[in-house]
N, C-alpha and C positions, 0 to 999 in steps of 0.2 A: 534543378534539382530530379534526381531521377525518378522515375516512376512505377511504381509495382501494381501488383492487384489488388482493387480493394477486395479487404475482407468485408464476409457478411458481417452487419451489427448483430450481436445477440439481444435479444429483447431483456428487460427487465426481469427478475424473477417473479414467479408466480409463487407466492408462499401461503402458508396456512393464515388461518385469520386473528391467529393469537400474537401480540404485540412481541414477545419475545422471538417467535419465527418472522416475523417481518424484517425486525432489525437485523439479526442474524442473518437473512436471506441477503438484503440489500447491502450487506457490508462483504459478505463472501461474493457476491457478483463484483464488486467494486475491486477487490482484492485481487480477484482470479482477472479482472480486466488488465489492470495497471502491471502486474507481474507477465500478461501476453505480450502487452505493449514494449516491456521492455526485453524479454527472450528474443534472441536471435536479433537483437539489433548489432551494427556492425561497429568494430572499433575502427578508428578513436572515436567516431563520431559519437557514441553512446555517453562517453565521458566529457564531451568539447561542449561549453556552452552554448546555447543557443539564442540565448538573449542576453544583454548587457548586464545583468544581476548575477551572472556566473550559471544559472541553473541549467543542468543537465540532466539527462536521462537515469542513468544510472544512479545519481548521487540523489534523485527523488527517491528511487527505492531503497538505496540504502537510510534515506532519514524515516521513510515509514516503516522500516524494520525497528529501528529506535524508538520509532512512538509507538509502536504494538509493545515492543518490549516494557517501555516506561509504564504505559497505560495499565496493559492488563499483566504485565510479569511484575511489578515493581521495580524496574531497574531505575537507577539513578541515571542522569543524563548532566553532564557538568557544563558541556560545551555545544547547544544547538544547532549552532550555525556549522560547526563541525562536521553533523552529520549528514549535512547534503554533500560532502564529499567521499566517495567509496576511494578504498586506497587504491594507489599505484598496481599494485600486486593483485587486486581483484578483478577475477575475471568476470564477464557479463554472467556467466553459470553461475560462478562464486554467488555473487549478490543476489541472483534470482531463488537459487537454494535456501540462501540463509534467510531471506524473505519467507518463503513458503515454509521451513521449518519452524521460523517464528509464529508463521499463522497457524500452524497447526497445535503447538505450545497453547496459543493465545485460545485456540478451540476447546482444547482440554480444560482449561480454565473455566471458560464460558458453561462448559456441559455441566459441570457442577455447580451452576448457579440456578437455582430456581425460583429468585426472587428478583426481578428487575431492580425493587427499591433498596435491596440491601448493599452493604459495600463488597467491592471486590476482595476476594480471599487473597490478601497481599500484606506483604512486610510494610509497615508504616502506613501512613494516611492514604485511603483508598477511596474513589467517588465511587458511587453508586454504579450499578451493572449498565443502568438506563443511560445514565450521563455518558459511560463509557462507551457504550454503543453509538450512543448518537455523536459523541465527539468522531470516532475513527470513522463514522460513516461521511461527517464532514470534511476531515482530514484526506482520507483516503480518494474520496469523489472531486476535492478542489486538486490534488496534487495527480489525477488521473487525467483531470481536463488538460492539464501541464504537459504530461506525458503524450495525450495525443497531439496536442500542437508541434512538442519536440518532434515526435518520432515521424510525423509526416514531413516535418522540415529534411529530416535525417535522409530517408529513402521513399518519401511517397505513400509509406502505409496508412491506412486508415481503417476504421472499425475496431468494432470492440470483439 
């Protein structure tokens, strides 16, 4: 395994005292962390399975893009396992850009939400804003941990 310089860890955010500020601060922290973990990862290793389940770095970010879109924008996903694979024609830059654009759109929705107990403003059944934020923190944190390990296996890069 090649080694690279260790990046300095970015500490968790120091957000305001309000629940919404804390939840959004931690979610954005995790979003930034996983995007940075994928950004600049080398081909073909970025899409090569690092474990027997087939999990790969690019697929994790593609999946999180789909989860953000389903949770905050109301997109329907009919084949969740397929979301763990990026299209062969997608570059690392494409997948990272699509994720960041989706996060921006999700944040625009959240910016219009004043009540954490209210339903997300989207088509069809929607969870509360609080539930959606908590779920995305859990989902992004889980996959950011996977990404940490996969990226270190690829080129030795560590840190947030």
